[in-house]
Structure formats: structure tokens, C-alpha cells
Backbone as CSV, one residue per row, in Angstrom:
resi,resn,N_x,N_y,N_z,CA_x,CA_y,CA_z,C_x,C_y,C_z
1,GLY,28.664,-15.791,-2.619,28.272,-15.311,-1.285,29.022,-14.332,-0.706
2,ASN,28.669,-13.303,0.077,29.196,-12.242,0.736,30.537,-12.741,1.655
3,TYR,31.433,-13.662,1.416,32.131,-14.228,2.487,33.616,-13.565,2.040
4,THR,34.166,-13.026,3.252,35.717,-12.545,2.771,36.661,-14.022,3.320
5,GLY,37.914,-13.737,3.000,38.926,-14.700,3.371,38.862,-16.022,2.357
6,GLY,38.278,-16.235,1.345,38.707,-17.031,0.321,37.872,-18.286,0.776
7,CYS,36.931,-18.248,1.736,36.081,-19.606,2.533,34.846,-19.930,1.612
8,ASP,34.576,-19.475,0.525,33.389,-19.667,0.115,33.204,-21.532,-0.091
9,SER,34.252,-22.178,-0.205,33.947,-23.646,-0.207,33.478,-24.378,0.916
10,LEU,33.750,-23.734,2.070,33.479,-24.037,3.504,32.056,-24.154,3.480
11,ILE,31.305,-23.363,2.726,29.886,-23.070,2.952,28.828,-24.224,2.089
12,LEU,28.004,-24.475,2.865,27.178,-25.840,2.249,25.670,-25.214,2.124
13,SER,24.971,-25.656,0.994,23.449,-25.519,1.064,22.983,-26.813,1.762
14,GLN,21.777,-26.469,2.125,20.958,-27.658,2.966,21.088,-29.071,2.185
15,GLU,20.936,-29.022,1.036,21.134,-30.160,0.032,22.675,-30.872,0.215
16,GLU,23.488,-29.919,0.283,25.018,-30.492,0.057,25.429,-30.860,1.874
17,MET,24.784,-30.317,2.747,24.809,-30.830,4.053,24.353,-32.178,4.324
18,ILE,23.017,-32.344,3.698,22.440,-33.704,3.741,23.015,-34.823,2.897
19,SER,23.564,-34.517,2.034,24.357,-35.453,1.062,25.748,-35.894,1.932
20,LEU,26.422,-34.952,2.386,27.656,-35.027,2.860,27.441,-36.021,4.170
21,THR,26.143,-35.644,5.352,26.013,-36.366,6.530,25.701,-37.703,6.115
22,THR,24.821,-37.537,5.096,24.335,-39.102,4.877,25.233,-39.980,4.439
23,ARG,26.273,-39.494,3.416,27.358,-40.260,3.262,28.399,-40.605,4.285
24,HIS,28.994,-39.619,5.019,29.652,-39.479,6.407,29.083,-38.850,7.611
25,PRO,28.122,-39.516,8.232,27.463,-39.158,9.499,28.654,-38.584,10.346
26,GLU,29.980,-39.060,10.519,30.685,-38.350,11.441,31.657,-37.180,10.915
27,ALA,30.797,-36.543,9.737,30.832,-35.069,9.458,30.172,-34.288,10.106
28,LYS,29.042,-34.846,10.570,28.100,-33.845,11.438,28.630,-32.946,12.595
29,ARG,29.687,-33.369,13.389,30.227,-32.622,14.392,31.196,-31.388,13.705
30,TYR,31.434,-31.457,12.415,32.096,-30.301,11.878,31.097,-29.289,11.187
31,ILE,29.893,-29.510,11.282,28.994,-28.807,10.657,27.968,-27.843,11.592
32,ARG,27.880,-26.749,11.217,27.133,-25.619,11.857,26.311,-24.929,11.152
33,GLN,25.016,-24.275,11.434,24.123,-23.585,10.424,24.718,-22.225,10.342
34,LEU,24.521,-21.707,9.471,25.289,-20.297,8.915,24.281,-19.279,8.818
35,MET,24.146,-18.181,9.511,23.154,-17.321,9.262,23.602,-15.911,9.316
36,GLY,23.748,-15.227,7.997,24.096,-13.925,7.679,22.492,-13.083,7.490
37,SER,22.873,-11.789,7.171,21.406,-11.084,6.874,20.480,-11.749,6.238
38,ALA,20.692,-12.360,4.952,19.694,-12.965,3.965,18.894,-14.093,4.581
39,GLU,19.926,-15.264,5.114,19.361,-16.255,5.625,18.504,-15.795,6.925
40,PHE,18.734,-15.074,7.912,18.089,-14.769,8.753,16.621,-14.231,8.468
41,ILE,16.650,-13.082,7.475,15.519,-12.203,7.081,14.504,-13.315,6.456
42,LYS,15.296,-14.164,5.422,14.360,-14.727,4.336,14.096,-16.042,4.717
43,GLY,14.717,-16.595,5.924,14.475,-17.841,6.699,14.840,-19.213,5.536
44,THR,16.220,-18.954,4.976,17.008,-19.650,3.988,17.908,-20.304,5.009
45,LEU,18.012,-21.904,4.800,18.893,-22.573,5.802,20.272,-22.998,4.794
46,ARG,21.238,-22.556,5.313,22.530,-22.716,5.137,23.574,-23.185,6.215
47,TYR,24.791,-24.021,5.962,25.540,-24.382,6.635,27.003,-24.345,6.558
48,CYS,27.940,-24.392,7.141,29.149,-24.280,6.656,30.200,-25.650,7.529
49,LEU,31.215,-25.755,7.175,32.092,-26.288,8.226,32.932,-25.346,8.885
50,TRP,32.789,-26.053,10.309,33.137,-24.978,11.178,34.371,-25.937,12.222
51,ILE,35.653,-25.965,11.612,36.663,-27.135,12.141,37.808,-26.380,12.635
52,SER,37.793,-26.365,13.978,38.998,-25.903,15.133,40.273,-26.317,14.864
53,ASP,41.447,-25.844,14.793,42.819,-26.541,14.690,42.943,-27.618,14.959
54,SER,42.414,-27.980,16.315,42.872,-29.395,16.795,41.860,-30.651,16.215
55,GLU,41.184,-29.919,15.490,40.061,-31.028,14.541,40.565,-31.190,13.115
56,ALA,41.138,-30.130,12.800,41.644,-30.426,11.155,42.172,-31.652,10.576
57,GLU,42.962,-32.217,11.800,43.818,-33.557,10.908,42.799,-34.612,10.404
58,GLU,41.949,-34.624,11.762,40.851,-35.608,11.876,39.804,-35.532,10.713
59,ALA,39.210,-34.155,10.496,38.264,-33.819,9.684,38.593,-34.053,8.145
60,ILE,40.013,-33.626,7.927,40.217,-34.043,6.518,40.312,-35.529,6.239
61,LYS,40.183,-36.508,6.856,39.985,-37.834,6.694,38.816,-38.028,5.715
62,ILE,37.802,-37.106,6.021,36.617,-37.344,4.979,36.996,-36.651,3.713
63,PRO,36.712,-37.591,2.791,37.294,-37.039,1.613,36.750,-35.613,0.875
64,GLU,35.400,-35.495,1.166,34.642,-34.256,0.626,35.212,-32.961,1.472
65,ILE,35.295,-33.282,2.813,35.958,-32.171,3.520,37.427,-31.598,3.029
66,ALA,38.057,-32.701,2.906,39.329,-32.485,1.979,39.590,-31.755,0.905
67,GLU,38.622,-32.306,0.101,38.514,-31.438,-1.102,37.755,-30.052,-1.170
68,ARG,37.093,-29.739,-0.175,36.907,-28.258,-0.114,38.098,-27.270,0.746
69,VAL,38.601,-28.116,1.573,39.413,-27.642,2.574,40.846,-27.148,1.347
70,GLU,40.986,-27.865,0.468,41.968,-27.903,-0.401,41.697,-26.646,-1.463
71,THR,40.580,-26.625,-1.597,40.155,-25.456,-2.455,40.168,-24.108,-2.000
72,VAL,40.060,-24.174,-0.619,39.965,-22.992,0.088,41.507,-22.546,0.205
73,ARG,42.432,-23.388,0.287,43.790,-23.244,0.395,44.569,-22.216,-1.150
74,GLU,43.735,-23.064,-2.061,44.421,-22.624,-3.305,43.933,-21.411,-3.888
75,VAL,42.498,-21.315,-3.425,42.032,-19.779,-3.631,42.885,-18.583,-2.759
76,ARG,43.376,-19.013,-1.656,44.083,-18.195,-0.578,45.265,-17.731,-1.090
77,LEU,46.412,-19.060,-1.926,47.466,-18.741,-2.152,47.543,-18.051,-3.357
78,LYS,46.590,-18.004,-4.413,46.359,-17.395,-5.588,46.144,-16.050,-5.415
79,SER,45.426,-15.679,-4.319,45.182,-14.150,-4.210,46.483,-13.156,-4.162
80,LYS,45.801,-12.030,-4.643,47.230,-10.947,-5.036,46.955,-10.569,-3.377
81,ASP,46.523,-10.533,-2.405,46.408,-9.965,-1.264,47.280,-10.572,-0.151
82,PRO,48.358,-10.337,0.385,49.330,-10.769,1.313,48.802,-11.345,2.616
83,SER,47.613,-10.694,3.219,46.821,-11.286,4.174,46.046,-12.213,4.168
84,MET,45.694,-12.540,2.603,44.703,-13.629,2.330,45.458,-14.861,2.035
85,GLN,47.015,-14.554,1.422,47.837,-15.575,1.344,48.126,-16.369,2.682
86,LYS,48.089,-15.443,3.923,48.791,-16.015,5.154,47.630,-16.932,5.351
87,LEU,46.327,-16.783,5.173,45.041,-17.454,5.822,45.561,-18.802,5.100
88,ALA,46.247,-18.898,4.155,46.457,-20.113,3.411,46.908,-21.340,4.263
89,ILE,47.502,-20.913,5.563,48.128,-21.990,6.739,47.099,-22.801,7.009
90,LYS,45.768,-21.962,7.232,44.630,-23.050,8.044,43.569,-22.617,6.975
91,PRO,43.726,-23.576,6.065,42.399,-23.356,4.925,41.225,-24.010,5.675
92,HIS,41.317,-24.744,6.930,39.970,-25.477,7.503,39.182,-24.377,7.956
93,ARG,39.645,-23.012,8.248,38.885,-22.194,8.954,38.609,-20.982,8.049
94,PHE,37.350,-20.371,8.647,37.228,-19.120,8.187,38.006,-17.896,8.779
95,ARG,37.998,-16.687,8.173,39.286,-15.726,8.663,38.772,-15.433,10.132
96,ASP,37.856,-14.900,10.262,37.167,-14.853,11.521,36.580,-16.075,12.389
97,PHE,36.940,-16.397,13.454,36.752,-17.815,14.234,35.738,-17.604,15.094
98,LYS,35.223,-16.399,15.356,34.528,-15.890,16.891,32.917,-16.966,16.810
99,THR,33.082,-17.143,18.273,31.614,-17.752,18.483,31.084,-16.961,19.910
100,ALA,29.936,-17.297,20.187,29.388,-16.779,21.405,29.361,-17.902,22.231
101,LYS,29.679,-17.585,23.708,29.414,-18.404,24.813,27.872,-19.202,25.031
102,GLN,27.260,-17.788,24.974,25.685,-18.366,25.313,24.632,-18.038,24.262
103,HIS,24.817,-16.591,23.593,23.883,-16.362,22.223,24.637,-15.179,21.492
104,SER,24.244,-14.972,20.562,24.544,-13.654,19.866,23.346,-12.941,19.214
105,ILE,23.571,-11.564,19.445,22.614,-10.817,18.804,22.921,-10.642,17.223
106,LEU,22.207,-10.802,16.212,22.470,-10.611,15.031,21.960,-9.246,14.616
107,VAL,22.654,-8.257,13.937,21.820,-7.131,13.060,22.137,-7.248,11.922
108,PRO,21.407,-7.365,11.052,21.513,-7.307,9.637,22.376,-6.052,9.101
109,ILE,22.995,-6.483,7.754,23.942,-5.030,7.369,22.983,-4.308,6.472
110,VAL,21.936,-4.783,5.753,21.288,-4.324,4.610,19.747,-4.688,5.073
111,PHE,18.695,-3.785,4.942,17.568,-4.125,5.119,16.882,-2.854,4.497
112,SER,15.248,-3.265,4.294,14.831,-2.357,3.366,14.411,-0.830,4.197
113,GLU,14.269,0.063,3.768,13.891,1.414,4.575,12.512,1.415,5.012
114,ARG,11.568,0.562,4.408,10.029,0.648,4.310,10.026,-0.048,6.067
115,ARG,10.785,-0.723,6.482,10.603,-1.433,7.745,10.650,-0.284,8.930
116,GLU,9.627,-0.347,10.051,9.917,0.766,10.875,10.899,0.046,12.263
117,TYR,11.310,-1.201,12.266,12.386,-1.457,13.132,13.220,-2.324,12.446
118,ILE,14.438,-2.360,12.905,15.343,-3.222,12.458,15.276,-4.700,12.720
119,PRO,15.563,-5.660,11.759,14.825,-7.147,12.220,16.143,-7.723,12.803
120,CYS,16.401,-7.282,14.225,17.626,-8.122,14.872,17.102,-9.526,15.152
121,GLY,18.037,-10.174,15.741,17.769,-11.612,16.368,18.589,-11.931,17.324
122,VAL,18.171,-12.718,18.353,18.978,-13.617,19.336,19.230,-15.122,18.855
123,LEU,20.499,-15.613,18.509,20.503,-16.596,17.842,21.704,-17.479,19.022
124,ASP,21.398,-18.909,18.973,21.839,-19.745,19.689,23.493,-19.785,19.203
125,SER,24.157,-19.995,20.215,25.860,-20.065,20.317,26.303,-20.657,19.274
126,GLU,25.634,-21.714,18.705,26.291,-22.966,17.935,26.051,-22.410,16.369
127,ILE,25.224,-21.138,16.227,24.989,-20.870,15.085,26.147,-19.674,14.708
128,VAL,26.685,-20.123,13.400,27.849,-19.176,12.820,27.250,-17.944,12.034
129,ILE,27.629,-16.649,12.569,27.278,-15.387,11.835,28.674,-14.739,10.881
130,PRO,28.404,-15.061,9.500,29.530,-14.326,8.364,29.148,-12.957,8.604
131,ASN,30.146,-12.469,7.479,30.367,-10.903,7.531,29.506,-10.210,6.721
132,SER,28.377,-10.809,6.357,26.942,-10.559,5.805,26.104,-10.091,6.968
133,ALA,26.220,-10.179,7.963,25.597,-9.609,9.032,26.712,-9.062,10.164
134,GLN,26.354,-8.074,11.055,26.645,-7.416,12.200,26.553,-8.671,13.257
135,ALA,27.408,-8.889,14.265,27.112,-9.654,15.584,27.578,-9.030,16.771
136,VAL,26.947,-9.124,17.804,27.286,-8.709,19.098,27.402,-9.897,19.811
137,TYR,28.313,-10.640,20.279,28.495,-11.772,20.939,28.298,-11.689,22.441
138,ASP,27.012,-12.495,22.943,26.874,-12.688,24.351,26.499,-11.364,24.797
139,GLY,25.953,-10.613,23.742,25.276,-9.336,24.214,23.874,-9.331,25.108
140,PRO,23.437,-8.650,26.148,22.551,-8.833,27.035,21.248,-8.768,26.312
141,ILE,20.231,-9.088,26.696,18.938,-8.933,26.014,18.465,-7.682,25.956
142,TRP,18.475,-6.582,26.848,18.370,-5.586,26.817,18.800,-4.613,25.661
143,LEU,20.184,-5.185,25.293,20.622,-4.762,24.013,20.053,-4.914,22.895
144,PHE,19.630,-6.276,23.014,18.583,-6.714,21.592,17.545,-5.562,21.556
145,GLY,16.837,-5.275,22.640,15.920,-4.642,22.799,16.107,-3.074,22.248
146,ILE,17.122,-2.552,22.715,17.365,-1.277,22.114,17.407,-1.128,20.651
147,LEU,18.363,-2.218,20.128,18.645,-2.301,18.819,17.288,-2.389,17.954
148,SER,16.479,-2.746,18.704,15.136,-3.332,17.814,14.388,-2.287,17.894
149,SER,14.571,-0.851,18.635,13.635,0.002,18.696,13.536,1.113,17.828
150,LYS,12.331,1.904,17.758,12.218,2.978,16.818,13.278,3.887,17.232
151,MET,13.595,4.206,18.467,14.664,5.245,18.580,15.934,4.584,17.901
152,HIS,16.531,3.707,17.835,17.457,3.292,17.261,17.158,3.397,15.590
153,MET,16.101,2.995,15.114,16.089,2.933,13.763,16.230,4.367,13.286
154,ALA,15.401,5.164,13.988,15.558,6.889,13.590,16.673,7.273,13.449
155,TRP,17.913,6.835,14.420,19.003,7.417,14.502,19.861,6.500,13.423
156,VAL,19.745,5.061,13.065,20.312,4.763,11.931,19.741,5.413,10.595
157,GLY,18.436,6.080,10.205,18.159,6.172,9.364,18.752,7.703,8.794
158,SER,19.325,8.037,10.141,19.610,9.494,9.581,21.205,10.024,9.638
159,VAL,21.884,8.556,10.102,23.244,8.563,10.085,23.996,7.689,9.189
160,VAL,23.583,6.885,8.737,24.405,5.856,7.869,23.952,5.792,6.239
161,GLY,24.654,5.472,5.404,24.456,5.532,4.133,23.587,4.372,3.506
162,LYS,23.153,4.717,2.187,22.353,3.636,1.728,22.562,3.029,0.544
163,LEU,22.298,1.576,0.566,22.644,0.778,-0.738,21.222,0.858,-1.680
164,GLU,21.234,1.381,-2.744,20.000,1.559,-3.424,19.422,2.196,-2.639
165,SER,17.942,1.737,-2.558,16.940,2.495,-1.633,17.079,1.582,-0.115
166,ARG,17.959,0.668,0.265,17.990,0.204,1.316,18.894,0.940,2.424
167,ILE,18.714,0.492,3.492,19.614,1.079,4.545,20.989,-0.015,4.688
168,ARG,22.097,0.469,5.043,23.116,0.015,5.171,23.848,0.093,6.578
169,TYR,23.819,-0.630,7.307,24.077,-0.750,8.885,25.467,-0.457,8.762
170,SER,26.099,0.209,9.895,27.389,0.394,10.212,27.674,0.643,11.506
171,SER,28.510,-0.633,12.031,28.924,-0.673,13.213,29.401,0.753,13.879
172,ALA,30.320,1.341,12.969,30.940,2.228,13.410,30.287,3.628,13.508
173,LEU,29.425,3.929,12.633,28.457,5.033,12.712,27.291,4.804,13.508
174,ALA,26.479,3.592,13.202,25.275,3.651,13.947,25.302,3.002,15.371
175,TYR,26.198,1.967,15.402,26.206,1.494,16.855,27.354,1.967,17.795
176,ASN,28.325,2.048,17.635,29.262,2.965,18.227,28.913,4.370,18.805
177,ASN,28.294,4.681,17.755,27.928,6.369,18.235,26.314,6.704,18.566
178,PHE,25.590,5.454,18.715,24.570,5.563,19.301,24.124,6.487,20.792
179,PRO,23.835,7.549,20.813,23.686,8.230,22.025,22.772,7.693,23.440
180,ILE,23.337,6.949,24.530,22.405,6.751,25.078,23.151,6.709,26.830
181,LYS,22.433,7.127,27.899,22.715,7.346,29.079,23.125,5.843,29.720
182,GLN,24.037,5.887,30.807,24.231,4.839,31.664,22.987,4.393,32.145
183,LEU,22.645,3.126,31.982,21.387,2.411,32.460,21.260,1.961,34.086
184,ASN,20.412,2.169,34.609,20.003,1.572,35.993,19.528,0.301,35.827
185,ASP,19.576,-0.563,37.250,18.966,-1.902,37.231,17.606,-1.807,36.889
186,SER,16.529,-0.859,37.132,15.286,-0.845,36.985,15.016,-0.507,35.488
187,GLU,15.858,0.197,34.909,15.542,0.550,33.370,16.069,-0.966,32.581
188,ILE,17.099,-1.588,33.111,17.496,-2.922,32.138,16.684,-3.679,32.450
189,GLN,15.843,-4.241,33.859,15.005,-5.096,33.999,13.733,-4.782,33.090
190,ASN,13.238,-3.190,33.283,12.199,-2.966,32.045,12.396,-3.399,30.523
191,LEU,13.822,-3.150,30.268,14.057,-3.346,28.827,13.829,-4.753,28.555
192,ASN,14.706,-5.446,29.353,14.504,-6.990,29.318,13.238,-7.717,29.282
193,VAL,12.358,-7.336,29.919,10.912,-7.694,29.883,10.305,-7.394,28.674
194,ALA,10.459,-6.009,27.889,9.891,-5.476,26.933,10.718,-6.450,25.679
195,ALA,12.049,-6.537,25.683,12.604,-7.266,24.644,12.115,-8.892,24.451
196,ARG,11.739,-9.195,25.680,11.642,-10.862,25.666,10.336,-11.163,25.154
197,LYS,9.150,-10.096,25.546,7.825,-9.933,24.651,7.899,-10.326,23.085
198,VAL,8.765,-9.132,22.685,8.882,-9.111,21.178,9.475,-10.713,20.612
199,LEU,10.584,-11.045,21.551,10.809,-12.601,21.040,9.935,-13.580,20.952
200,LEU,8.821,-13.352,22.216,7.860,-14.486,22.166,6.911,-14.158,21.116
201,ALA,6.326,-13.007,20.921,5.465,-12.619,19.760,5.942,-13.141,18.647
202,ARG,7.395,-13.339,17.806,7.611,-13.798,17.009,7.747,-15.312,17.018
203,GLU,8.098,-15.827,18.142,7.696,-17.466,18.276,6.214,-17.829,18.009
204,SER,5.815,-17.082,18.400,4.099,-17.750,18.096,3.720,-17.507,16.611
205,HIS,4.605,-17.087,15.531,4.370,-16.918,14.318,5.462,-17.328,13.466
206,THR,5.968,-18.678,13.784,6.974,-19.280,12.922,6.985,-19.583,11.600
207,GLU,5.141,-19.599,11.300,5.128,-19.886,9.735,5.458,-18.663,8.823
208,LYS,5.978,-17.652,9.567,6.086,-16.487,8.792,7.558,-16.357,8.963
209,THR,8.392,-15.800,7.605,9.286,-15.266,7.938,9.756,-14.127,8.490
210,LEU,10.939,-13.883,9.092,11.443,-12.386,9.486,10.671,-11.431,8.688
211,ALA,10.955,-11.326,7.214,10.548,-10.548,6.174,9.032,-10.380,6.023
212,GLU,8.594,-11.296,6.463,7.082,-11.271,6.365,6.512,-10.514,7.545
213,MET,7.025,-11.056,8.797,6.575,-10.210,10.146,7.221,-8.863,10.191
214,TYR,8.135,-8.520,9.434,8.338,-6.995,9.534,8.340,-6.440,8.492
215,ASP,6.935,-6.931,7.675,6.526,-5.856,6.601,5.516,-5.396,7.346
216,PRO,5.647,-3.728,6.943,4.733,-3.012,7.742,3.167,-3.295,7.742
217,GLU,3.033,-3.820,6.627,1.521,-3.927,5.963,1.156,-5.280,6.722
218,LYS,1.853,-6.269,6.962,1.957,-7.717,7.329,2.317,-8.227,8.971
219,MET,2.680,-7.134,9.440,3.250,-7.525,10.996,1.846,-8.061,11.995
220,PRO,2.192,-8.776,12.500,1.199,-9.660,13.267,0.719,-8.627,14.643
221,GLU,-0.517,-8.681,14.669,-0.841,-7.314,15.982,-0.140,-7.631,16.987
222,GLU,-0.103,-9.091,17.354,0.938,-9.119,18.839,2.268,-8.904,18.853
223,LEU,2.936,-8.771,17.679,4.167,-8.508,17.479,4.437,-6.687,17.457
224,ARG,3.220,-6.105,16.637,3.106,-4.636,16.738,3.033,-4.405,18.126
225,GLN,2.187,-4.760,19.233,2.133,-4.325,20.303,3.356,-4.566,20.924
226,ALA,4.093,-5.685,21.102,5.228,-6.028,21.852,6.432,-4.900,21.591
227,HIS,6.246,-4.554,20.134,7.433,-3.498,19.511,6.741,-2.038,20.383
228,HIS,5.515,-1.977,20.426,5.007,-0.593,21.057,5.456,-0.091,22.333
229,GLU,5.305,-1.531,23.247,5.797,-1.724,24.488,7.145,-1.086,24.697
230,LEU,7.950,-1.920,23.945,9.544,-1.880,23.919,9.941,-0.476,23.491
231,ASP,8.989,0.144,22.584,9.540,1.337,22.190,9.339,2.454,23.289
232,LEU,8.003,2.080,24.201,7.759,3.174,24.994,8.881,2.976,26.524
233,ALA,9.310,1.688,26.585,10.477,1.434,27.520,11.915,2.008,27.186
234,VAL,12.203,2.201,25.753,13.501,2.916,25.455,13.167,4.486,25.589
235,ASP,12.030,4.772,24.893,11.923,6.011,24.828,11.831,7.015,26.100
236,ARG,11.610,6.309,27.065,11.440,6.572,28.696,13.008,6.670,29.062
237,LEU,13.860,6.330,28.494,15.448,6.365,28.905,15.825,8.043,28.448
238,TYR,15.031,8.685,27.406,15.171,9.769,26.904,14.492,11.156,27.664
239,ARG,13.228,10.738,27.728,12.256,11.639,28.274,10.911,11.114,28.815
240,PRO,10.243,11.398,29.634,8.911,11.091,30.589,8.034,10.631,29.260
241,ARG,7.631,11.509,28.732,6.514,11.684,28.016,6.614,10.925,26.504
242,PRO,5.755,10.264,26.015,5.931,9.531,24.826,6.323,10.464,23.434
243,TYR,7.193,9.974,22.704,7.376,10.862,21.244,6.395,10.783,20.470
244,SER,5.893,11.881,19.743,4.807,11.601,18.507,5.454,11.153,17.293
245,ASN,7.072,11.412,17.089,7.419,10.871,15.703,8.928,10.895,15.864
246,ASP,9.682,10.278,14.765,10.833,10.225,14.641,11.774,11.780,15.011
247,GLU,11.086,12.730,14.277,11.767,14.027,14.210,12.248,14.587,15.795
248,GLU,10.995,14.074,16.659,11.191,14.296,18.195,12.264,13.483,18.783
249,ARG,12.516,12.202,18.074,13.411,11.251,18.526,14.689,11.889,18.326
250,LEU,14.660,12.122,17.248,16.216,12.876,16.585,16.747,14.209,17.190
251,ALA,15.681,14.814,17.559,16.326,16.141,18.180,16.676,15.924,19.403
252,ASP,16.337,14.791,20.467,16.937,14.293,21.833,17.831,13.607,21.663
253,LEU,18.001,12.958,20.408,19.493,12.034,20.165,20.451,12.959,19.735
């Protein structure tokens, strides 16, 4: 997996999670769902050990957890990278131990250029986002709306690099540099309403993965319409009349 910090042993498949919690029900408190770009878009279920410093002593009383933590420690100690070696002091933890208070906005790092929109998500605060995706912790819903718009997609397509034929999202180039004015309360309210409609439209199609929902040929009509309304709300931040194409959007950006 694409996880830094030598912490692959802290990651569990669904089968491994079920096996561990069946034998040791007390392990449930140390397990969270893990959702990177691939898991989010394809609907794959993966989990991880999420152990705080204060819980470490208790957690490693469970033999399987102790074994996994020890493997992480050994991998980190053997590394030639001094910063990785330092992480061996806390082998029960990922390198980054960030979480949200309420929710996270997930932005996939790599996605198909065929998509009209970046398939972003709003995730429960308990879900861990590894470094295979970008995260905005406790970002407002209107921000999810802007990141999910054609306006942002047009910008991303023009400023970031590609991995083979896929787009590779960069927080430095695409997010930090995205040109947008200071929003007023009315604009924020409009974006919040439109963004929530997109999330609701997705919820009525839980039988599909995000990959299927955001395939331009398979996108449900309800979701397409919700995105269209969101695009109108975002486009109005730049000019009163709607845009005909992305070239017009880029000219204003």
C-alpha cells in the first residue's frame, strides 16, 4: 500500500479485522475504518489499528496487536531514513495522527481524466484518511461544493501533472492556488444547499460505487442534476451569466 512511515502492518483487510475482533472483542476500540483514494472510489473496505499513546500499553496486551506493532518498530529501525528511525519510538502509531472533530473532506489524489467532476467525499470523523488521499479536516460543506465543481475541475486539469492518463491532485498547485473571492453569507448559504443536494443524490444510489456514479456514461440523472445546480452556484461567484465551456471558466480563473 501507498502508506509512509513503515506502518503497513497497522493496516487490516476486512477479513483480518473480523478475525482479530472475533478472537479479541476488546480490540474493536483500537480499530477504525481506513479510506484512501482507492477505497473511497471503489468502495473497498479496509481498516487500521488506531492507537493513541495513552492506549498503547493496554493495546499490546492483545498478542496479534503486539506482533503488528513490533513489525512496524523493526521496519522503522531498519530504515536508512533518520526521520523514519525516530518513528520507531511510537510503533503503535501512523506517522500522521490527525483526525477531524466532526467530519473530513476527502479529495482523491489520483482520478480518471474522463470524469467531469472530482469525486470528493465528506467522511465521518472516525474514518482515517491515509496519505493516498488529501484531507481537509472539519472543512465546511460549501468547500466540498467548490472542490466538487466543474470550475475547480477545469483549474485542476490545467495546473497539475498527470500520472499516465490520470490526473494527480496536488494541494500545493490545485488547492492552495485556486483563485476565489471572499464569499459573503448569502453565497455560502447557496453553496451549502447545492453541495448537500449532491451528497443526498449519492445517498439514494448506495448500490453503486463512486467509480460507477462518476462514470460520465453511468452517472444517475438525479446526481447529474444536483451537480449542474452546484455548478451554477459556483459559476455565479465568478460572473452572473452561466459558462458555455471550461475554456471560458479558465479565462476568468
